[in-house]
Residue, then its C-alpha position, 0 to 999 in steps of 0.5 A: x288574154x290581154x295585151x296581144x302584140x301579134x299584128x305586124x308593123x305595130x310600133x305604137x302604144x296600141x295593142x292588138x285589141x285597140x287596133x282591131x276595135x278601131x278597124x273592125x269593132x269589138x265583136x271581131x275582137x271577141x271572135x278573134x280571142x276565141x279563135x286564138x285560144x283554139x288554134x293549132x298551127x296558127x297559120x290562118x291567124x298569122x295571115x289574118x294578123x298580117x292583113x290587119x297589120x296592112x290595113x292599120x299601117x295604111x291608116x297610119x302612114x300616108x307615105x305608104x298610102x300615097x305610094x299605092x295611089x301613085x303606083x298601079x303596079x304596087x297597088x295590084x301586087x298588094x291587092x293580089x297578095x292580100x286576096x291570096x292570103x284570104x283565099x288560103x284561110x278560106x281553103x283551110x276551112x273548106x278542107x277541114x283544117x279548121x274545126x266545125x265549131x270555129x268554121x262559121x266564125x272564120x268564114x265571117x271574119x274572111x268575108x269582113x276582111x274581103x269587104x274591107x279590102x274592097x273598100x280600101x281598093x275603091x278608096x285608093x283608086x278613087x283618091x285622085x278623083x276625090x282629091x280633084x273635086x275637093x281641090x276644085x271646090x275648096x281651091x276656088x275659095x282659098x287657092x289650090x296651093x292651100x288645099x294640101x294632100x301631101x303625106x308630110x302635111x297629113x301626118x303632121x296634122x294627125x294629132x296634137x300634143x296628146x299624141x292621140x292618133x285615130x285617123x289621118x285627115x283627108x286634106x289640110x286647108x289653109x285660109x289666109x283671110x277671115x272671110x274665107x272661113x265661112x265659105x270654106x265651111x259651106x263648101x266642106x259641108x257640100x262635100x259631106x265632110x267633117x271639119x277640125x279647126x287647128x292652130x299650133x297643135x299644142x292642145x292637150x285635150x285632143x281637140x285638133x285630132x281627127x275622130x273619123x276618116x272623113x275629116x279635113x283640118x282647118x289650119x289657121x297658121x296663115x291668119x297672122x295679122x296683129x293690128x295696131x294697139x288702140x286706146x279706147x274709151x268705154x262709157x261705163x268706165x268714164x270719159x277720162x279712161x282709155x284702155x289699151x286693146x289689141x286685136x289679133x287673128x286666130x293664127x297669131x302665136x301667143x308669144x308674138x302677141x305678148x311681145x307686141x304688147x311688151x314693146x309698148x310696156x303693156x301686158x298681154x295676160x293670156x300666157x299659157x306654158x305653150x305660148x312659144x307655139x300656141x295660137x290665139x284661136x286655140x287659147x280662146x277655144x280652150x280658155x287658156x290661162x297661164x302663170x299670171x292667171x292668178x292676177x289677170x285670169x284666163x282668156x275669158x277674163x281678158x277677151x273684149x270680143x272675138x269672131x267665130x265662123x259657125x255652120x250656116x251662120x257665117x262670121x259672127x262677132x261675140x262681144x262682152x258688155x261692160x267689161x270691168x277690165x280685170x279678172x272675173x270674181x265669183x259674184x260677177x255677172x258677165x254679159x255677151x252679145x252674139x252679133x251677125x254680119x249685118x250688126x243684128x244681135x242674135x242673142x245675149x248670154x248671161x253668166x255668173x262668175x260662179x258658172x265660169x269657175x268654181x270657188x276655190x278651184x277657179x277654172x271649171x273645165x267641166x262646164x263646156x256649155x257656158x249657156x251656149x256661149x260660142x267658141x269658149x271652152x268648146x275645144x273647136x267643136x262648135x265653130x272656127x275662131x278667126x280673131x279676138x280683141x284683148x284687154x292689155x294691162x300696164x306692166x309693173x315697173x319691177x317684178x321679183x321672183x321668189x323661190x321656196x324649197x320644201x323638204x321633208x316627208x310630204x307636201x303638208x308644209x308647202x300646201x299650207x304656205x300656198x294657201x296662206x299666201x293666196x289668202x293674203x291677196x284678195x284679187x281686185x285686179x291691182x295686187x302685186x302678186x302676179x303668179x304662183x307655181x308649185x312643182x311636186x317631187x315627180x315634176x322636179x325630177x322630170x325637169x332636172x330642177x337644180x335645187x338651191x339649198x345646200x342639201x343632198x336630198x331632192x326637195x319635196x316641193x318647189x314654190x315660185x311666186x312673182x311679185 
């Protein structure tokens, strides 16, 4: 009794069970399974499935939902047809076409469907007024043109790179200045809604996916200021040392920050694979890394300070104290200060290198708390990151990429070579080994890798290193 596909219009990866659990809950699915096993003609079942399909498609397709908002005629026809279908099912129970042992469950199901239909009708007819209230309140902060309800914008913010879809956002908000974000958060809270921060939408953790039906998206794509590179003195490094620092806003695309640094022969070291589209706020929220994490670490290694808007606290600055200007090592101690808008230190967070990442495994994605350090690795669940300051590094004069292909029956030889090379370079921030990447057999096939060796078979593994 698994993987039913009787709901119409369902061209998604979700089977009937997932859809009904989402719309009605697990109890309804259990009742439906029992009724399905006992049905004779199946007419009532088809009508129920059509009704549930209508609910599902309206939750998934904002263009159809907008049609019902804009057209009273189409709305009346839809409500009328759904009501008539439910009446047919109820009549079948009354005239005895449904067995007495099942009639109670069928009547309860019809009542629940009528309740959902009533809720949907109120939502559709009330949408213009609800959107008007949101636009008036939020538009006063960021401008009405930056409070978006159009179907194209809503559907493009329904998921991230996971393609995991649950609910459509009610609206998409696009601030253009950092100081607007805490004001927006306050206004959204007063409206009784939830907030989901979003940058480039390249995340693979579902952090930018609306998880209830009353969410608004804070899109940071207009926070795109890249400040001039500044050479700063840090007392703990000595008076003669000046470190290049780049401040960027949360919506800056990673590749643009990297290009800015490169134009000064410097390296912006946080370089996730999605650098062409990912944004700085997401890099901090996900503690993103990349191929050069071998040498320079992930975002948390290279951050000097960042700003984050948190509910009821305004815009906070989180600053790392006595940054060593290199990758975090397991025995290091990290200190951060959380500072409010009046330059008051609200609290200090102290972490060991071993709490940041596990020895031998490096980035530890299981430690979300990080002793309450705001923003980092929280995937957007505690606040909205608005900007960050990063350490830059002097670019190497030359780089060489080595490509090793491994053939045979398993990954054993490749694994030993990777470990051996890693052991040769104990990271002190100055090594020439910049990056390590390996591809297994499935990945080699997926990217259609063109192997270099004069062999007919595909390699078992490919190992790339940058020196």
